[in-house]
C-alpha positions as CSV (number, residue, x, y, z in Angstrom):
1,M,71.4,143.8,57.0
2,R,71.7,142.8,60.6
3,I,69.0,145.3,61.6
4,S,66.7,144.0,58.9
5,L,67.2,140.5,60.1
6,T,66.5,141.5,63.7
7,L,63.3,143.2,62.6
8,M,62.2,140.2,60.7
9,L,62.8,137.9,63.6
10,C,60.9,140.2,66.0
11,A,58.0,140.4,63.5
12,L,58.0,136.6,63.2
13,A,58.0,136.2,67.0
14,L,55.2,138.7,67.4
15,G,53.2,137.0,64.7
16,C,53.6,133.6,66.4
17,A,52.6,135.1,69.7
18,A,49.5,136.7,68.2
19,S,48.7,133.4,66.5
20,T,49.0,131.5,69.7
21,A,46.9,134.1,71.7
22,G,44.3,134.0,68.9
23,A,44.1,130.2,69.2
24,A,43.8,130.1,73.0
25,E,41.0,127.9,74.2
26,V,38.8,129.6,76.9
27,N,35.9,128.1,78.8
28,F,33.3,129.6,81.1
29,G,31.9,127.5,83.9
30,G,28.9,128.1,86.1
31,T,28.1,125.6,88.9
32,I,26.0,125.1,92.0
33,V,27.6,123.7,95.2
34,G,26.4,121.5,98.0
35,A,29.1,121.6,100.8
36,F,29.2,119.1,103.7
37,P,31.3,120.1,106.8
38,V,33.6,117.4,108.3
39,G,35.8,117.2,111.4
40,A,35.7,120.1,113.9
41,F,33.8,122.3,111.5
42,A,30.7,120.0,111.9
43,D,31.0,119.5,115.7
44,T,28.1,120.9,117.7
45,E,29.0,120.1,121.3
46,G,31.9,121.2,123.5
47,I,33.1,123.6,120.8
48,I,33.5,126.8,122.9
49,G,36.2,127.2,125.5
50,Q,36.7,130.0,128.0
51,S,39.6,132.3,127.6
52,P,40.7,135.7,128.8
53,Y,39.8,137.3,125.5
54,G,36.2,136.1,125.2
55,W,35.9,132.7,123.8
56,R,38.1,130.1,122.0
57,A,36.3,128.3,119.2
58,I,37.4,124.7,118.7
59,G,34.5,123.8,116.4
60,G,32.1,125.4,114.0
61,A,28.7,123.7,114.5
62,A,28.1,124.2,110.7
63,G,25.4,122.5,108.8
64,T,25.1,121.8,105.1
65,G,26.1,124.7,102.9
66,F,24.9,125.8,99.5
67,G,26.4,128.2,97.0
68,F,27.8,128.7,93.5
69,N,31.0,129.1,91.4
70,L,31.8,131.2,88.4
71,E,35.0,130.3,86.6
72,L,37.1,131.2,83.5
73,E,39.8,128.8,82.4
74,T,42.3,128.6,79.5
75,R,44.3,125.7,78.2
76,V,48.1,126.0,78.8
77,G,49.1,122.5,77.8
78,K,47.8,119.3,76.2
79,V,46.1,118.2,79.3
80,T,46.4,121.3,81.5
81,W,43.9,124.1,82.1
82,V,44.4,127.1,84.5
83,G,41.6,129.4,85.6
84,L,40.2,132.1,87.9
85,R,37.3,131.3,90.1
86,F,34.8,133.3,92.2
87,G,32.9,131.2,94.7
88,Y,30.3,131.7,97.4
89,V,29.0,129.2,100.0
90,K,26.8,129.8,103.0
91,Y,26.2,127.4,105.9
92,G,23.7,127.4,108.7
93,A,25.2,126.9,112.2
94,D,23.9,125.5,115.5
95,A,24.4,128.3,118.1
96,T,23.2,126.4,121.1
97,D,26.7,125.8,122.6
98,L,27.7,129.4,122.1
99,R,24.5,130.7,123.6
100,N,24.9,128.5,126.7
101,Y,28.5,129.7,127.0
102,I,27.6,133.4,126.8
103,N,24.8,133.0,129.4
104,S,27.2,131.1,131.7
105,V,29.7,134.0,131.9
106,P,29.2,136.1,135.0
107,D,27.6,139.4,134.1
108,T,28.9,142.3,136.3
109,S,27.3,145.1,134.3
110,S,24.6,147.3,135.7
111,T,22.1,145.9,133.2
112,P,22.1,142.1,133.4
113,Q,21.3,140.3,130.2
114,E,20.4,136.8,128.9
115,V,20.6,135.6,125.3
116,T,17.1,134.0,124.8
117,A,17.5,133.0,121.1
118,M,20.4,132.6,118.8
119,D,21.0,131.3,115.2
120,G,24.3,131.3,113.3
121,T,25.7,131.2,109.8
122,W,29.1,130.8,108.2
123,T,29.8,132.6,104.9
124,N,32.8,131.8,102.7
125,T,33.7,133.9,99.6
126,F,36.4,132.5,97.4
127,I,38.9,134.0,94.9
128,S,41.2,131.3,93.6
129,F,43.2,129.8,90.8
130,P,42.0,126.3,89.8
131,F,44.3,123.9,87.9
132,R,42.5,121.1,85.9
133,F,44.4,118.1,84.5
134,I,42.7,115.8,82.0
135,A,43.2,112.2,83.2
136,R,41.3,110.4,80.5
137,D,39.3,111.2,77.4
138,F,36.3,109.2,76.3
139,Q,33.8,109.5,73.5
140,S,31.4,111.9,75.2
141,G,33.8,113.8,77.4
142,N,36.7,113.4,79.8
143,A,37.6,112.7,83.4
144,Y,40.0,115.1,85.2
145,L,41.8,115.9,88.4
146,K,41.4,119.4,89.8
147,F,43.4,121.4,92.4
148,D,42.5,124.9,93.7
149,I,44.6,127.4,95.6
150,G,43.6,130.9,96.8
151,W,42.0,133.0,99.5
152,V,38.6,132.8,101.2
153,K,36.9,135.6,103.1
154,V,35.3,134.0,106.2
155,T,32.5,135.5,108.3
156,N,30.7,133.9,111.2
157,S,27.4,135.7,111.9
158,Y,24.7,135.4,114.6
159,E,21.3,136.9,115.2
160,G,18.8,136.4,117.9
161,T,17.3,138.1,121.0
162,V,18.7,139.2,124.3
163,R,16.6,139.9,127.4
164,L,17.6,143.1,129.3
165,G,16.3,146.3,130.8
166,D,13.8,147.0,133.6
167,P,11.3,145.6,133.1
168,P,13.1,142.9,131.1
169,A,12.3,142.8,127.4
170,D,13.7,140.8,124.4
171,N,15.7,142.9,122.1
172,P,17.0,141.7,118.7
173,F,20.7,141.7,117.9
174,T,23.1,140.8,115.1
175,A,26.8,140.0,115.5
176,D,29.3,139.5,112.6
177,F,32.7,138.0,113.4
178,K,34.7,138.9,110.3
179,L,37.6,136.6,110.3
180,G,39.4,138.1,107.3
181,N,40.9,136.5,104.2
182,Q,42.4,133.1,104.8
183,F,44.5,130.8,102.6
184,F,42.9,127.6,101.4
185,L,43.7,124.5,99.3
186,A,41.3,122.1,97.6
187,G,41.5,119.0,95.4
188,G,39.1,116.6,93.7
189,V,38.0,114.8,90.7
190,G,35.4,115.5,88.0
191,V,33.8,114.5,84.7
192,D,32.8,116.4,81.6
193,F,29.9,115.2,79.5
194,R,29.6,116.9,76.2
195,V,26.0,117.6,75.0
196,G,27.0,119.6,72.0
197,K,29.8,121.7,70.5
198,S,29.0,124.6,72.8
199,L,28.0,123.0,76.1
200,A,29.2,120.4,78.6
201,I,27.6,119.1,81.8
202,I,30.1,118.8,84.6
203,A,30.1,117.1,88.0
204,E,32.9,117.3,90.6
205,V,33.6,116.1,94.1
206,R,36.3,117.9,96.0
207,Y,37.8,118.4,99.5
208,N,38.4,121.9,100.9
209,Y,40.8,122.8,103.7
210,I,40.8,126.4,105.0
211,F,43.7,127.6,107.2
212,L,41.6,129.5,109.7
213,G,43.4,128.5,112.9
214,G,44.5,131.6,114.9
215,A,42.1,134.0,113.1
216,E,40.5,136.6,115.5
217,A,37.4,138.8,115.3
218,T,35.4,141.0,117.7
219,S,31.7,141.8,117.7
220,T,28.9,142.8,120.1
221,V,26.3,140.4,121.4
222,G,23.7,142.4,123.3
223,L,25.6,144.8,125.5
224,R,28.7,142.6,125.5
225,T,31.7,143.1,123.3
226,I,33.3,139.7,122.7
227,R,36.5,138.7,121.1
228,S,36.7,135.3,119.4
229,V,39.8,133.3,118.4
230,Q,39.4,130.3,116.1
231,D,41.3,127.2,117.1
232,F,40.4,124.9,114.2
233,N,40.7,124.7,110.4
234,P,37.4,124.2,108.6
235,Q,37.2,121.2,106.3
236,T,34.4,120.4,103.8
237,V,33.5,118.0,101.1
238,E,31.8,119.7,98.1
239,V,29.6,118.2,95.4
240,V,29.5,120.5,92.4
241,V,27.3,120.3,89.3
242,G,26.8,122.7,86.4
243,V,27.8,123.6,82.9
244,R,31.0,124.5,81.0
245,I,30.7,126.6,77.9
246,P,33.6,126.9,75.4
247,L,34.1,130.5,74.4
248,G,36.4,129.7,71.5
249,G,39.6,131.5,70.6
250,I,40.2,135.0,72.0
């Protein structure tokens, strides 16, 4: 009798779990991003310092970035959603300060060189867990708070020309400083505007903080192998717009 009761309770628990899973609400979101560097990440002058290892970066010289997000989320409470996000943002970067620094370092090699042109980019690739909390419902949608936590793969890249050889000639180069996967936090606010049962337009503003300080990378510029250490934490303000599509129960 006791065994039968136990089996009945287990069956009931499994039935409730299956019912709950079947009723789970799941959304897919696709958005485009405009990202605006603030603080040291946006500084363009005096951002490179000399050091025994190559250079010490105290600023990023980043310009406006553009990218996208793909996100899945599920409701875990009355006002709480939890998701998984893949994001990508690419920024242009002013390389003037870095080029001047490289050219100012005494060149003791047998083949003197000079960087004659240089452009830079920053690339951030995100994998994270966003948490969305509904703050207020209204007739055509809702307003919410959103917090994001996860990792971002950071790469600082340069391309240009370096003059070397005899006779001197401009030779193209590329340099990728791969700064690894870094922890980041983000927070912001957003609104949902429902335009039907199967579509909502979303708009968000959020602040990102990447814990990059101390990250190191090595690459080659011309004939020089240079080690870089980051001495700042990138900060950005993002404006995000896109759509959210309910996928129904799964």
